[in-house]
N, C-alpha and C positions, 0 to 999 in steps of 0.2 A: 375428886375435882374440888377445887377451892371456889368459894363464892365469887372471887374476883374473876374467875375464868368463865363464869356463866353469863349468858346474855341477859341483861336486865329486862324484867317483865314490865310492860307498860301498865301503869295504874294511874289513870287520869280521871278524877271525879268529874271535872267540868266537861270533858269530852264524853264521858258516860252519860251524863244528863242530857247533853246536846244530842247525842245519838238516839237515846231513848225518846226524846221529843220528836225527832225526825221519824222514827219508826212507829211510835204509838200515838203521837199527837199530844199536845200540852194538857188537854182536859183529861184524857184517859190516863196519862201519866200521873197527874195530880190526884185524881180520884183513887187510882189503884195504890199509889204509894202512901197516901194519907191513911186509907183504910188499913193497910198492912202495918203501918207504923203504930197505929193505935193498939194493935194486937201484939206486935213484936217490935218494940222500939229499937231503932237502929238497923234492923234487918234489911229494910228496903234500901237504905243507903249503901250497905255492904253489897247487896245484889247489884245495884247500879254501878258502883265503883269497881267492883271486881269483875263483873261480867261485861257490861257495856263499856266501861272505862278501862278494862283489862283485856279479856279474851277477844272481844270484838275489835280492839285496836291493833291486834297483831297483823302484820302484812301477810299476803299470800292468798287470801280469799276475798272476793268481792262481796258486798252486802247481799247481792242476789244469791250467790253460792252459799253463804252462811244461812240464809233463810231456807233454802232447799234442804240443807243439812238439818236445820232445826225441825222442819216439817217431818222429815224422815225419822229423826231420833224420837220426837215426841209421839209420833204415831206408833213406832216400834215399842216404846215404853208402855203406852196405854195407861188409862186411868188418869190422864192429865189433860182432859179435853178443854178445860178453861184456858190453859196455857197454849194448847194447840190452836184454839180459836184466836187467841191474841196474835199468834205468829202467822195465821192465815191472813188476818187483817193487816199486819205489818208487811207481809209479802205483797199484798195488793197495793199498799201505799208506796212501795219502792219499785213497782212496775211489773211484778209477775201477774199473769193473767189468771182468770178463773180456770181456764183450760189447763194451763201449765200446773197449777196447784193440784187440780183434780188428777192429772196424769202422774204427778209425783206419788199421790196416795194410791192410785190404782197400781202403779208399778211396784209398790211395796208388798202387795198381797201375797205373792209366792214366797217372799222373804220373811215377813213378819206374821203372816196368817191372815186369812180372809176376815175373821172377826175384828181384828185390830184395824185393818184397812177400811172396813165398813164403819167402824166407830170414828175413824179419822174423816171419812167422807161425810158422816152426819155432822160432826163438829164443823167441818169446812162449809157445808151447806148453810148451817145456821149463821156462821160468820159472814158468808157472802151476803145473806139477807140483811144482817145488821149493818154491814158496810154500805150496802146500797141504800138502805133507809137513812143512814147518817148523811150520805152524800146528797140525797134528796132534801133533807132538812136544811142543809147549808146552801142549796141552790134555790129553794123555794122561798121567795120573799114573804109569803103569807104564813109560812111555818113559824111557830113560836114555841 
C-alpha cells in the first residue's frame, strides 16, 4: 500500500489542547503539562498533539464512549492509578455519572481480575471526592 492510498491521520495541536481543556480543565491542564515539561521537555506537547489532537479526533466514537474505553483500559493495565483518576474526573466532566463509572469498573472484575477492579474502584473513589471538593470550592463564595 502506498502512502497516497492511506487515510490521512488527523494531527491537530490546537484541537488537542482545546479538547484537553474541555476534559481536564484549564488549571489541571496547565499544572500537569508544566510539571511534566520540566522533567521531559516537549513530551507533554507530543502527548497532547498525538493523543488528544490525533487519536481523539478520529470519527466513530463519542467522547463518552472514549472515556468508557479509557476507564476499562487503564483499569485492566493496572499500576496507572493517577491516570485512571484523571480519566474518572474527565468522565464526570463530560457527563458520566458516579454510578456509571462504578459499574464500568465492577463490570471489569471477571475480565481483568478482582484486584485490578478493586484498585480501579479505590482510584475512582478518591477521584470522586476530589471532584466533589473542587466543585464545592468553585460554588462556595467564602472558599479561598
